[in-house]
TIGU-337322 format. One record per residue (C-alpha): residue in one letter; chain; x, z, y. Coordinates in Angstrom, 2 decimals. Example, Ala and Ser with C-alpha at 12.3 -4.5 7.8 and 13.67 -1.06 7.14 Angstrom:
+------+-------+---------+---------+---------+
| resn | chain |       u |       w |       v |
+------+-------+---------+---------+---------+
|    A |     A |   12.30 |    7.80 |   -4.50 |
|    S |     A |   13.67 |    7.14 |   -1.06 |
+------+-------+---------+---------+---------+
***
This chain:
+------+-------+---------+---------+---------+
| resn | chain |       u |       w |       v |
+------+-------+---------+---------+---------+
|    M |     A |  100.14 |   83.27 |   85.10 |
|    A |     A |   99.61 |   81.06 |   88.14 |
|    F |     A |   98.41 |   82.42 |   91.45 |
|    H |     A |   97.06 |   80.52 |   94.44 |
|    R |     A |   99.41 |   80.06 |   97.37 |
|    S |     A |   97.78 |   78.76 |  100.53 |
|    S |     A |   98.97 |   76.40 |  103.22 |
|    L |     A |   99.26 |   76.59 |  106.97 |
|    N |     A |   96.28 |   75.67 |  109.16 |
|    L |     A |   95.90 |   75.05 |  112.88 |
|    L |     A |   94.48 |   78.46 |  113.79 |
|    S |     A |   97.00 |   80.43 |  111.73 |
|    T |     A |   99.81 |   78.38 |  113.32 |
|    F |     A |   98.46 |   79.19 |  116.78 |
|    I |     A |   98.26 |   82.92 |  116.03 |
|    M |     A |  101.81 |   82.98 |  114.64 |
|    L |     A |  103.17 |   81.19 |  117.71 |
|    L |     A |  101.17 |   83.51 |  119.99 |
|    C |     A |  102.67 |   86.60 |  118.33 |
|    L |     A |  106.16 |   85.14 |  118.51 |
|    M |     A |  105.69 |   84.24 |  122.17 |
|    L |     A |  104.38 |   87.75 |  122.90 |
|    F |     A |  107.50 |   89.28 |  121.38 |
|    V |     A |  109.93 |   86.93 |  123.12 |
|    L |     A |  108.30 |   87.31 |  126.53 |
|    S |     A |  107.85 |   91.09 |  126.34 |
|    A |     A |  111.32 |   91.81 |  124.94 |
|    G |     A |  112.91 |   89.32 |  127.35 |
|    A |     A |  111.04 |   90.69 |  130.36 |
|    W |     A |  113.89 |   93.14 |  130.94 |
|    W |     A |  116.09 |   90.19 |  131.96 |
|    F |     A |  113.82 |   88.53 |  134.51 |
|    L |     A |  111.19 |   91.06 |  135.66 |
|    D |     A |  111.50 |   94.10 |  137.89 |
|    G |     A |  109.63 |   97.35 |  138.07 |
|    I |     A |  107.55 |   98.68 |  135.24 |
|    W |     A |  107.08 |   95.16 |  133.81 |
|    A |     A |  110.71 |   95.19 |  132.77 |
|    W |     A |  109.44 |   97.51 |  130.02 |
|    S |     A |  106.77 |   95.04 |  128.86 |
|    A |     A |  107.82 |   95.52 |  125.24 |
|    G |     A |  106.91 |   99.19 |  125.50 |
|    L |     A |  103.64 |   98.48 |  127.30 |
|    F |     A |  102.48 |   96.02 |  124.62 |
|    Y |     A |  103.68 |   98.32 |  121.85 |
|    L |     A |  101.73 |  101.28 |  123.23 |
|    A |     A |   98.65 |   99.20 |  124.07 |
|    Y |     A |   98.40 |   97.97 |  120.48 |
|    D |     A |   98.67 |  101.53 |  119.18 |
|    V |     A |   95.98 |  102.70 |  121.59 |
|    W |     A |   93.67 |   99.92 |  120.35 |
|    L |     A |   94.22 |  101.02 |  116.75 |
|    I |     A |   93.50 |  104.67 |  117.63 |
|    F |     A |   90.14 |  103.82 |  119.19 |
|    F |     A |   89.30 |  101.47 |  116.32 |
|    V |     A |   89.92 |  104.23 |  113.77 |
|    L |     A |   88.00 |  106.78 |  115.84 |
|    F |     A |   85.00 |  104.47 |  116.13 |
|    Q |     A |   84.96 |  103.40 |  112.48 |
|    T |     A |   85.41 |  106.90 |  111.04 |
|    R |     A |   82.99 |  108.72 |  113.33 |
|    Y |     A |   80.52 |  108.83 |  110.42 |
|    L |     A |   82.83 |  111.18 |  108.54 |
|    A |     A |   81.96 |  113.91 |  111.02 |
|    T |     A |   78.45 |  114.07 |  109.55 |
|    Q |     A |   78.81 |  112.64 |  106.03 |
|    G |     A |   81.46 |  112.74 |  103.34 |
|    Q |     A |   81.36 |  109.09 |  102.30 |
|    I |     A |   81.71 |  105.77 |  104.10 |
|    F |     A |   79.46 |  102.85 |  103.26 |
|    P |     A |   80.79 |   99.57 |  104.64 |
|    I |     A |   78.49 |   97.11 |  106.37 |
|    H |     A |   78.10 |   93.86 |  104.47 |
|    S |     A |   77.06 |   90.58 |  105.97 |
|    N |     A |   74.00 |   90.38 |  103.74 |
|    Q |     A |   73.33 |   94.04 |  103.06 |
|    L |     A |   72.94 |   96.59 |  105.83 |
|    Q |     A |   71.52 |   99.42 |  103.75 |
|    R |     A |   73.34 |  101.71 |  101.36 |
|    P |     A |   73.78 |  100.34 |   97.84 |
|    T |     A |   71.42 |  101.54 |   95.14 |
|    K |     A |   72.87 |  104.21 |   92.87 |
|    T |     A |   73.26 |  103.56 |   89.16 |
|    T |     A |   72.61 |  106.18 |   86.50 |
|    D |     A |   74.94 |  104.80 |   83.80 |
|    T |     A |   78.17 |  106.72 |   83.35 |
|    P |     A |   81.03 |  104.20 |   83.26 |
|    S |     A |   83.87 |  104.43 |   80.76 |
|    I |     A |   87.40 |  104.62 |   82.14 |
|    S |     A |   91.02 |  103.91 |   81.19 |
|    V |     A |   94.27 |  104.84 |   82.92 |
|    L |     A |   97.36 |  102.59 |   82.96 |
|    I |     A |  100.69 |  104.29 |   83.65 |
|    P |     A |  103.63 |  101.89 |   84.08 |
|    A |     A |  106.79 |  103.94 |   83.60 |
|    R |     A |  110.50 |  103.26 |   83.76 |
|    N |     A |  112.88 |  106.21 |   83.44 |
|    E |     A |  110.21 |  108.74 |   84.44 |
|    S |     A |  110.85 |  111.45 |   81.84 |
|    L |     A |  111.28 |  114.15 |   84.50 |
|    I |     A |  107.76 |  113.86 |   85.89 |
|    L |     A |  105.75 |  112.05 |   83.19 |
|    P |     A |  104.64 |  115.25 |   81.37 |
|    K |     A |  103.10 |  116.63 |   84.57 |
|    C |     A |  101.32 |  113.33 |   85.16 |
|    L |     A |   99.86 |  113.43 |   81.63 |
|    D |     A |   98.92 |  117.10 |   81.77 |
|    A |     A |   96.83 |  116.38 |   84.87 |
|    L |     A |   95.02 |  113.60 |   83.00 |
|    F |     A |   94.34 |  115.71 |   79.92 |
|    T |     A |   92.69 |  118.40 |   82.07 |
|    Q |     A |   90.35 |  116.16 |   84.08 |
|    Q |     A |   86.94 |  117.72 |   84.68 |
|    G |     A |   84.05 |  115.94 |   82.96 |
|    V |     A |   86.09 |  112.82 |   82.12 |
|    K |     A |   88.04 |  111.83 |   79.04 |
|    A |     A |   89.89 |  108.64 |   79.84 |
|    K |     A |   91.85 |  106.39 |   77.54 |
|    I |     A |   95.46 |  106.68 |   78.66 |
|    Y |     A |   97.95 |  103.84 |   78.23 |
|    I |     A |  101.64 |  104.38 |   79.04 |
|    V |     A |  103.54 |  101.11 |   79.42 |
|    D |     A |  107.24 |  101.84 |   78.97 |
|    D |     A |  109.03 |   99.14 |   80.94 |
|    G |     A |  112.43 |   99.25 |   79.27 |
|    S |     A |  113.29 |  102.90 |   79.99 |
|    T |     A |  116.91 |  103.86 |   79.39 |
|    D |     A |  116.47 |  107.63 |   79.76 |
|    H |     A |  115.07 |  109.90 |   77.05 |
|    S |     A |  111.40 |  108.97 |   77.70 |
|    A |     A |  110.94 |  107.71 |   74.13 |
|    H |     A |  112.33 |  110.92 |   72.63 |
|    L |     A |  110.18 |  113.05 |   74.96 |
|    L |     A |  106.98 |  111.24 |   73.98 |
|    E |     A |  107.84 |  111.42 |   70.28 |
|    Q |     A |  108.71 |  115.12 |   70.43 |
|    D |     A |  105.91 |  116.37 |   72.67 |
|    Y |     A |  103.01 |  114.11 |   71.74 |
|    G |     A |  103.70 |  112.84 |   68.23 |
|    L |     A |  103.64 |  109.06 |   67.86 |
|    V |     A |  102.52 |  106.72 |   65.11 |
|    T |     A |  102.20 |  102.93 |   65.11 |
|    S |     A |   99.00 |  101.22 |   64.05 |
|    Q |     A |   98.25 |   97.50 |   64.48 |
|    G |     A |  101.11 |   97.10 |   66.91 |
|    L |     A |   99.92 |   99.88 |   69.23 |
|    I |     A |  101.63 |  103.26 |   69.35 |
|    H |     A |   99.27 |  106.20 |   69.69 |
|    S |     A |   99.59 |  109.97 |   69.84 |
|    T |     A |   98.75 |  112.25 |   66.93 |
|    H |     A |   98.19 |  115.15 |   69.35 |
|    H |     A |   95.89 |  113.34 |   71.78 |
|    E |     A |   93.57 |  110.71 |   70.35 |
|    N |     A |   93.13 |  109.09 |   73.77 |
|    L |     A |   96.87 |  108.52 |   74.44 |
|    Y |     A |   98.51 |  105.17 |   73.67 |
|    I |     A |  102.00 |  103.83 |   74.34 |
|    L |     A |  103.16 |  100.24 |   74.77 |
|    R |     A |  106.83 |   99.35 |   74.96 |
|    Q |     A |  108.43 |   96.24 |   76.43 |
|    A |     A |  111.76 |   95.06 |   77.78 |
|    S |     A |  112.10 |   95.70 |   81.50 |
|    Q |     A |  110.05 |   93.00 |   83.28 |
|    G |     A |  108.71 |   94.80 |   86.34 |
|    K |     A |  105.61 |   96.75 |   87.24 |
|    A |     A |  103.14 |   93.84 |   87.47 |
|    K |     A |  104.01 |   92.52 |   84.01 |
|    A |     A |  103.91 |   96.06 |   82.63 |
|    L |     A |  100.34 |   96.44 |   83.90 |
|    N |     A |   99.29 |   92.98 |   82.75 |
|    S |     A |  100.62 |   93.57 |   79.24 |
|    A |     A |   98.14 |   96.43 |   78.81 |
|    L |     A |   95.06 |   94.62 |   80.15 |
|    P |     A |   94.14 |   92.94 |   76.82 |
|    Y |     A |   93.75 |   96.42 |   75.28 |
|    I |     A |   91.37 |   97.66 |   77.99 |
|    N |     A |   87.69 |   97.59 |   77.02 |
|    T |     A |   86.35 |  100.22 |   79.42 |
|    D |     A |   84.23 |   99.59 |   82.52 |
|    L |     A |   86.87 |  100.93 |   84.92 |
|    V |     A |   90.65 |  100.98 |   84.85 |
|    V |     A |   92.95 |  103.19 |   86.93 |
|    T |     A |   96.54 |  102.34 |   87.79 |
|    L |     A |   98.63 |  105.47 |   88.15 |
|    D |     A |  102.33 |  105.80 |   88.86 |
|    A |     A |  104.15 |  108.13 |   86.49 |
|    D |     A |  105.44 |  110.19 |   89.43 |
|    T |     A |  101.90 |  110.90 |   90.66 |
|    V |     A |   99.93 |  114.00 |   89.67 |
|    I |     A |   96.20 |  113.90 |   90.38 |
|    A |     A |   93.71 |  116.69 |   91.05 |
|    A |     A |   91.43 |  117.91 |   88.25 |
|    N |     A |   88.35 |  116.21 |   89.75 |
|    A |     A |   90.03 |  112.98 |   90.86 |
|    L |     A |   88.75 |  110.65 |   88.12 |
|    Q |     A |   85.26 |  112.11 |   88.40 |
|    A |     A |   85.35 |  111.39 |   92.15 |
|    F |     A |   86.24 |  107.78 |   91.43 |
|    M |     A |   83.46 |  107.43 |   88.88 |
|    T |     A |   80.89 |  108.96 |   91.24 |
|    D |     A |   81.94 |  106.59 |   94.02 |
|    F |     A |   81.55 |  103.58 |   91.74 |
|    Q |     A |   78.14 |  104.79 |   90.53 |
|    N |     A |   76.97 |  105.23 |   94.12 |
|    S |     A |   78.40 |  101.87 |   95.27 |
|    P |     A |   77.67 |   98.99 |   92.88 |
|    N |     A |   79.41 |   96.57 |   95.26 |
|    L |     A |   82.67 |   98.49 |   95.02 |
|    V |     A |   85.15 |   96.65 |   92.78 |
|    A |     A |   88.41 |   98.38 |   93.76 |
|    S |     A |   89.23 |  101.66 |   95.45 |
|    G |     A |   92.27 |  103.74 |   96.27 |
|    G |     A |   92.77 |  107.47 |   96.02 |
|    V |     A |   94.22 |  109.71 |   98.72 |
|    L |     A |   97.83 |  110.75 |   98.18 |
|    K |     A |  100.03 |  113.49 |   99.53 |
|    P |     A |  103.77 |  112.70 |   99.51 |
|    V |     A |  106.15 |  115.39 |   98.28 |
|    C |     A |  109.93 |  115.08 |   98.44 |
|    R |     A |  112.12 |  116.42 |   95.68 |
|    P |     A |  114.99 |  118.64 |   96.88 |
|    N |     A |  117.74 |  116.63 |   98.52 |
|    R |     A |  121.06 |  117.59 |   96.95 |
|    F |     A |  122.92 |  116.75 |  100.16 |
|    S |     A |  120.79 |  118.21 |  102.95 |
|    R |     A |  117.78 |  120.50 |  102.99 |
|    L |     A |  117.17 |  119.58 |  106.64 |
|    V |     A |  116.89 |  115.86 |  105.77 |
|    N |     A |  114.50 |  116.74 |  102.95 |
|    C |     A |  112.26 |  118.75 |  105.28 |
|    F |     A |  112.39 |  115.97 |  107.88 |
|    F |     A |  111.14 |  113.29 |  105.51 |
|    E |     A |  108.54 |  115.46 |  103.80 |
|    F |     A |  107.01 |  116.77 |  107.03 |
|    F |     A |  106.72 |  113.43 |  108.80 |
|    Q |     A |  105.66 |  111.46 |  105.71 |
|    Q |     A |  102.86 |  113.92 |  105.01 |
|    F |     A |  101.72 |  113.55 |  108.61 |
|    E |     A |  102.01 |  109.76 |  108.36 |
|    Y |     A |  100.01 |  109.57 |  105.11 |
|    I |     A |   97.09 |  111.56 |  106.54 |
|    F |     A |   96.50 |  109.06 |  109.34 |
|    S |     A |   97.32 |  106.10 |  107.12 |
|    F |     A |   94.44 |  107.04 |  104.83 |
|    L |     A |   92.11 |  107.62 |  107.78 |
|    S |     A |   93.03 |  104.13 |  108.95 |
|    R |     A |   92.13 |  102.78 |  105.50 |
|    A |     A |   88.76 |  104.52 |  105.76 |
|    A |     A |   88.22 |  102.71 |  109.06 |
|    W |     A |   89.02 |   99.30 |  107.58 |
|    Y |     A |   86.79 |  100.08 |  104.59 |
|    K |     A |   83.94 |  100.70 |  107.00 |
|    A |     A |   84.64 |   97.27 |  108.50 |
|    N |     A |   84.65 |   95.78 |  104.97 |
|    A |     A |   88.19 |   94.51 |  105.52 |
|    L |     A |   90.43 |   96.96 |  103.66 |
|    L |     A |   93.38 |   95.15 |  102.08 |
|    L |     A |   95.58 |   98.09 |  101.13 |
|    V |     A |   94.89 |  100.47 |   98.26 |
|    S |     A |   97.94 |  102.15 |   96.83 |
|    G |     A |   98.75 |  101.05 |   93.30 |
|    A |     A |  100.19 |  104.52 |   92.77 |
|    F |     A |   96.58 |  105.68 |   92.32 |
|    A |     A |   93.89 |  103.01 |   92.38 |
|    I |     A |   90.86 |  102.01 |   90.34 |
|    Y |     A |   89.29 |   98.63 |   89.55 |
|    R |     A |   86.29 |   97.29 |   87.71 |
|    T |     A |   87.98 |   95.98 |   84.57 |
|    E |     A |   85.90 |   92.82 |   84.43 |
|    V |     A |   86.84 |   91.96 |   88.03 |
|    L |     A |   90.53 |   92.70 |   87.49 |
|    K |     A |   90.63 |   90.35 |   84.51 |
|    Q |     A |   88.46 |   87.79 |   86.27 |
|    V |     A |   90.89 |   87.36 |   89.19 |
|    G |     A |   93.92 |   87.20 |   86.87 |
|    G |     A |   95.45 |   90.66 |   86.93 |
|    F |     A |   98.58 |   91.48 |   88.91 |
|    D |     A |  100.97 |   88.90 |   90.36 |
|    P |     A |  104.47 |   89.35 |   88.82 |
|    D |     A |  106.00 |   87.29 |   91.64 |
|    S |     A |  104.77 |   89.68 |   94.33 |
|    M |     A |  106.89 |   92.50 |   95.74 |
|    V |     A |  103.68 |   94.47 |   96.40 |
|    E |     A |  101.35 |   93.53 |   93.57 |
|    D |     A |   98.64 |   96.02 |   94.59 |
|    Y |     A |   98.43 |   94.66 |   98.15 |
|    E |     A |   98.48 |   91.02 |   97.02 |
|    L |     A |   95.70 |   91.66 |   94.48 |
|    N |     A |   93.24 |   92.73 |   97.17 |
|    H |     A |   93.74 |   89.46 |   99.04 |
|    R |     A |   92.88 |   87.63 |   95.83 |
|    I |     A |   89.81 |   89.79 |   95.27 |
|    Y |     A |   88.46 |   89.01 |   98.74 |
|    R |     A |   89.27 |   85.31 |   98.38 |
|    Y |     A |   87.48 |   85.10 |   95.04 |
|    A |     A |   84.46 |   87.09 |   96.24 |
|    L |     A |   83.95 |   85.15 |   99.44 |
|    E |     A |   84.52 |   81.74 |   97.88 |
|    Y |     A |   81.95 |   82.47 |   95.17 |
|    D |     A |   79.56 |   84.38 |   97.48 |
|    L |     A |   79.96 |   87.68 |   95.63 |
|    D |     A |   79.10 |   90.90 |   97.44 |
|    W |     A |   82.32 |   92.72 |   96.56 |
|    T |     A |   84.14 |   95.30 |   98.62 |
|    V |     A |   87.42 |   97.19 |   98.38 |
|    G |     A |   87.31 |  100.84 |   99.39 |
|    I |     A |   88.90 |  104.24 |   99.42 |
|    T |     A |   87.64 |  107.42 |   97.75 |
|    G |     A |   88.40 |  110.46 |   99.88 |
|    Q |     A |   87.79 |  113.00 |   97.10 |
|    A |     A |   90.15 |  111.28 |   94.61 |
|    Y |     A |   93.30 |  113.20 |   95.48 |
|    G |     A |   96.81 |  113.19 |   94.12 |
|    V |     A |  100.39 |  114.20 |   94.89 |
|    T |     A |  103.10 |  111.56 |   94.65 |
|    D |     A |  106.88 |  111.46 |   94.77 |
|    A |     A |  108.26 |  110.27 |   98.13 |
|    P |     A |  111.72 |  109.31 |   99.41 |
|    N |     A |  113.76 |  112.38 |  100.32 |
|    G |     A |  116.66 |  110.69 |  102.13 |
|    F |     A |  117.59 |  107.71 |  104.27 |
|    K |     A |  118.77 |  105.46 |  101.43 |
|    A |     A |  115.62 |  105.91 |   99.34 |
|    F |     A |  113.38 |  105.67 |  102.40 |
|    F |     A |  114.93 |  102.42 |  103.63 |
|    H |     A |  114.72 |  100.96 |  100.13 |
|    Q |     A |  111.02 |  101.75 |   99.91 |
|    R |     A |  110.03 |  100.64 |  103.40 |
|    K |     A |  111.98 |   97.40 |  103.44 |
|    R |     A |  110.41 |   96.45 |  100.08 |
|    W |     A |  106.94 |   97.37 |  101.33 |
|    F |     A |  107.36 |   95.36 |  104.52 |
|    G |     A |  109.02 |   92.45 |  102.75 |
|    G |     A |  106.11 |   92.35 |  100.32 |
|    F |     A |  103.64 |   92.55 |  103.18 |
|    L |     A |  105.27 |   89.51 |  104.81 |
|    Q |     A |  105.36 |   87.66 |  101.50 |
|    T |     A |  101.61 |   88.21 |  101.07 |
|    Q |     A |  100.73 |   87.51 |  104.69 |
|    F |     A |  102.36 |   84.09 |  104.61 |
|    A |     A |  100.94 |   83.32 |  101.16 |
|    Y |     A |   97.36 |   83.66 |  102.46 |
|    L |     A |   97.67 |   82.03 |  105.87 |
|    D |     A |   94.62 |   79.83 |  105.35 |
|    M |     A |   92.43 |   82.96 |  105.25 |
|    M |     A |   93.62 |   84.06 |  108.69 |
|    A |     A |   91.20 |   83.35 |  111.56 |
|    N |     A |   88.90 |   81.72 |  109.02 |
|    H |     A |   85.26 |   82.76 |  109.45 |
|    K |     A |   84.64 |   81.92 |  105.80 |
|    Y |     A |   86.55 |   85.06 |  104.80 |
|    G |     A |   84.50 |   87.52 |  106.83 |
|    A |     A |   86.10 |   90.46 |  108.59 |
|    V |     A |   89.28 |   89.99 |  106.57 |
|    G |     A |   89.80 |   86.53 |  108.04 |
|    R |     A |   88.42 |   87.22 |  111.51 |
|    L |     A |   90.01 |   90.59 |  112.21 |
|    M |     A |   92.33 |   92.07 |  109.60 |
|    L |     A |   94.71 |   89.17 |  108.92 |
|    P |     A |   95.20 |   88.25 |  112.63 |
|    M |     A |   96.00 |   91.92 |  113.30 |
|    K |     A |   98.44 |   91.88 |  110.42 |
|    M |     A |  100.26 |   88.94 |  111.97 |
|    F |     A |  100.87 |   91.12 |  115.01 |
|    D |     A |  102.11 |   93.82 |  112.63 |
|    A |     A |  104.71 |   91.32 |  111.42 |
|    I |     A |  106.49 |   91.38 |  114.79 |
|    Q |     A |  105.79 |   95.04 |  115.51 |
|    P |     A |  109.13 |   96.39 |  114.15 |
|    F |     A |  111.11 |   94.19 |  116.54 |
|    L |     A |  108.73 |   94.87 |  119.42 |
|    G |     A |  108.96 |   98.63 |  118.83 |
|    L |     A |  112.74 |   98.69 |  118.50 |
|    S |     A |  113.04 |   96.54 |  121.64 |
|    A |     A |  110.81 |   99.00 |  123.49 |
|    F |     A |  113.04 |  101.95 |  122.56 |
|    I |     A |  116.28 |  100.08 |  123.32 |
|    I |     A |  115.06 |   98.85 |  126.71 |
|    L |     A |  113.76 |  102.33 |  127.55 |
|    G |     A |  117.20 |  103.74 |  126.77 |
|    I |     A |  118.88 |  101.14 |  128.99 |
|    L |     A |  116.49 |  101.84 |  131.85 |
|    I |     A |  117.16 |  105.59 |  131.58 |
|    F |     A |  120.92 |  105.00 |  131.40 |
|    Q |     A |  120.87 |  102.77 |  134.49 |
|    A |     A |  118.49 |  104.93 |  136.51 |
|    D |     A |  119.74 |  106.71 |  139.60 |
|    F |     A |  118.09 |  110.11 |  139.45 |
|    T |     A |  119.64 |  111.25 |  142.73 |
|    Q |     A |  116.92 |  109.26 |  144.47 |
|    P |     A |  113.18 |  108.89 |  143.83 |
|    N |     A |  112.66 |  106.48 |  140.94 |
|    P |     A |  109.03 |  105.31 |  140.86 |
|    V |     A |  109.59 |  102.97 |  137.90 |
|    F |     A |  110.96 |  105.71 |  135.68 |
|    Y |     A |  108.24 |  108.12 |  136.77 |
|    A |     A |  105.56 |  105.51 |  136.02 |
|    I |     A |  106.98 |  104.94 |  132.52 |
|    L |     A |  107.21 |  108.70 |  131.97 |
|    L |     A |  103.58 |  109.11 |  133.06 |
|    I |     A |  102.47 |  106.36 |  130.64 |
|    I |     A |  104.38 |  107.98 |  127.77 |
|    L |     A |  102.94 |  111.41 |  128.57 |
|    G |     A |   99.45 |  109.93 |  128.74 |
|    K |     A |   99.92 |  108.24 |  125.38 |
|    M |     A |  101.24 |  111.47 |  123.81 |
|    T |     A |   98.22 |  113.36 |  125.18 |
|    L |     A |   95.92 |  110.82 |  123.59 |
|    D |     A |   97.92 |  111.10 |  120.35 |
|    L |     A |   97.57 |  114.88 |  120.37 |
|    V |     A |   93.79 |  114.70 |  120.78 |
|    Y |     A |   93.59 |  112.03 |  118.08 |
|    H |     A |   95.79 |  114.03 |  115.70 |
|    C |     A |   93.78 |  117.22 |  116.12 |
|    W |     A |   90.50 |  115.40 |  115.59 |
|    G |     A |   91.94 |  113.33 |  112.75 |
|    M |     A |   93.25 |  116.37 |  110.89 |
|    W |     A |   89.82 |  118.00 |  111.02 |
|    L |     A |   88.14 |  114.76 |  109.96 |
|    Y |     A |   90.61 |  114.27 |  107.09 |
|    Q |     A |   89.93 |  117.77 |  105.74 |
|    R |     A |   86.19 |  117.24 |  105.95 |
|    W |     A |   86.38 |  113.84 |  104.27 |
|    T |     A |   88.70 |  114.81 |  101.42 |
|    G |     A |   87.68 |  118.45 |  101.02 |
|    I |     A |   91.38 |  119.38 |  101.13 |
|    A |     A |   92.45 |  122.40 |  103.13 |
|    L |     A |   95.80 |  121.52 |  104.69 |
|    S |     A |   98.37 |  124.30 |  104.60 |
|    W |     A |  100.21 |  123.28 |  107.78 |
|    N |     A |   97.42 |  122.12 |  110.07 |
|    S |     A |   98.08 |  124.68 |  112.77 |
|    F |     A |   98.28 |  123.42 |  116.33 |
|    P |     A |  102.05 |  124.03 |  116.64 |
|    A |     A |  102.72 |  121.75 |  113.65 |
|    I |     A |  100.47 |  119.01 |  115.05 |
|    L |     A |  102.11 |  119.37 |  118.46 |
|    C |     A |  105.58 |  119.17 |  116.90 |
|    A |     A |  104.73 |  116.01 |  114.99 |
|    T |     A |  103.09 |  114.43 |  118.05 |
|    I |     A |  106.10 |  115.05 |  120.28 |
|    F |     A |  109.00 |  114.33 |  117.95 |
|    A |     A |  107.70 |  111.67 |  115.52 |
|    P |     A |  107.77 |  108.79 |  118.06 |
|    F |     A |  111.44 |  109.37 |  118.88 |
|    T |     A |  112.71 |  110.17 |  115.37 |
|    F |     A |  110.67 |  109.23 |  112.32 |
|    Q |     A |  108.95 |  106.27 |  114.01 |
|    I |     A |  112.32 |  104.70 |  114.85 |
|    V |     A |  113.47 |  105.13 |  111.24 |
|    K |     A |  110.23 |  103.47 |  110.07 |
|    L |     A |  110.73 |  100.53 |  112.43 |
|    M |     A |  114.29 |  100.06 |  111.21 |
|    G |     A |  113.12 |  100.03 |  107.58 |
|    A |     A |  110.39 |   97.52 |  108.41 |
|    A |     A |  112.84 |   95.30 |  110.31 |
|    L |     A |  115.05 |   95.24 |  107.21 |
|    G |     A |  111.97 |   94.07 |  105.32 |
|    W |     A |  112.30 |   90.71 |  107.06 |
|    W |     A |  115.65 |   90.24 |  105.28 |
|    V |     A |  114.07 |   91.21 |  101.97 |
|    F |     A |  111.31 |   88.66 |  102.57 |
|    L |     A |  113.61 |   85.84 |  103.67 |
|    T |     A |  115.96 |   86.38 |  100.72 |
|    N |     A |  113.06 |   86.95 |   98.25 |
|    Q |     A |  114.49 |   90.18 |   96.85 |
|    K |     A |  112.42 |   92.03 |   94.25 |
|    N |     A |  113.17 |   95.00 |   92.04 |
|    W |     A |  111.39 |   98.08 |   90.77 |
|    R |     A |  113.36 |  101.31 |   90.68 |
|    A |     A |  112.37 |  104.94 |   90.59 |
|    Q |     A |  113.07 |  106.93 |   93.78 |
|    R |     A |  115.52 |  109.26 |   92.08 |
|    E |     A |  117.66 |  106.37 |   90.79 |
|    L |     A |  118.74 |  105.59 |   94.36 |
+------+-------+---------+---------+---------+
***
């Protein structure tokens, strides 16, 4: 299966050089500038984050009065016309050594409200007792090369040698004859109304061709440290909430590139039309959305990629440093791989808001790990070298900027938590002000640094073209 790989153009080259120059000058300012400008890396890092906060606030303001976002299209400013036809739906579950959680994933699918989906499990060379579990609990028979369950007429199993997640998904596509197809990780358990929420969103939005659900990360008990487990679960849950609000903002701008393959839905015809998932990509779900936008805009199709706030699920998340670094360096390496594969879309008016806004911003994101780490390192050096026996206006100015940014973060987090609950209909169990305050104060100096380190390692993954697919618990 061949996928398009684009070439460099003048504007994309300029933006890349501009981002590189910004990093070099801001990080190097400590050597040749005095005063607060010696911390230029921190100033640029905070300024970019402030811009993103106001962008999200502006784009998601509609959620305060309505539960659904309708993006603005270049040739359609009104809401799409609803359709009355009820679409059919299938669910693809790529699984490798997931016997511990797979039954819970399936139970959630069997109990969906108002929806009976065809369920396809693609066993990608499992070496645990997944095969025995499926045989014992669901009863399996083979007919015309396809294994199906004798207990559930809508459950099918495909088996293949381990080839990776993208190939596992692609191998099932020829069997799919429904209108919609959901990709669902085996370690994700969805709410009882999740598939119905997807179907309603697609009925209300005929232009919608792909959409992501909203996920809550949960960490399994860490056998080494309960404190580490609590650390990663608390901050990842906080991170995911604002990550999904950010996706809602980009959906409103009709430039959303990221829907999580752990729980996403596509129009089957569109998924097949663009060629399925790219087996050479480290982040096949992220890469696919670039291809969808490219295809739509080149053929003048009014397609959009969105997010469905009421389609909710709980997913397994890294519960320690090793698993977390493995996940984040792969994510960031895959992001870089995709960014450089679609350079000709960047700053290209032909590709709408994706080309004009999203992809140039993503190029800045490529240097953000190094900019952020430089900001923290330089701040530490400035504090270490400061003479606090005398008035230190530079340190006080930096402290005032940081306090101002944290105040803005606190307001944004309080508003965002309320907005998230209204949008998703999910009552958060830890949304008290002390928890928000704790996350606002400590995340920048703990979890954020760990995230930046994982992303920086992603550059090595990208440059060495590493790719593998392992379950969290195998690490």
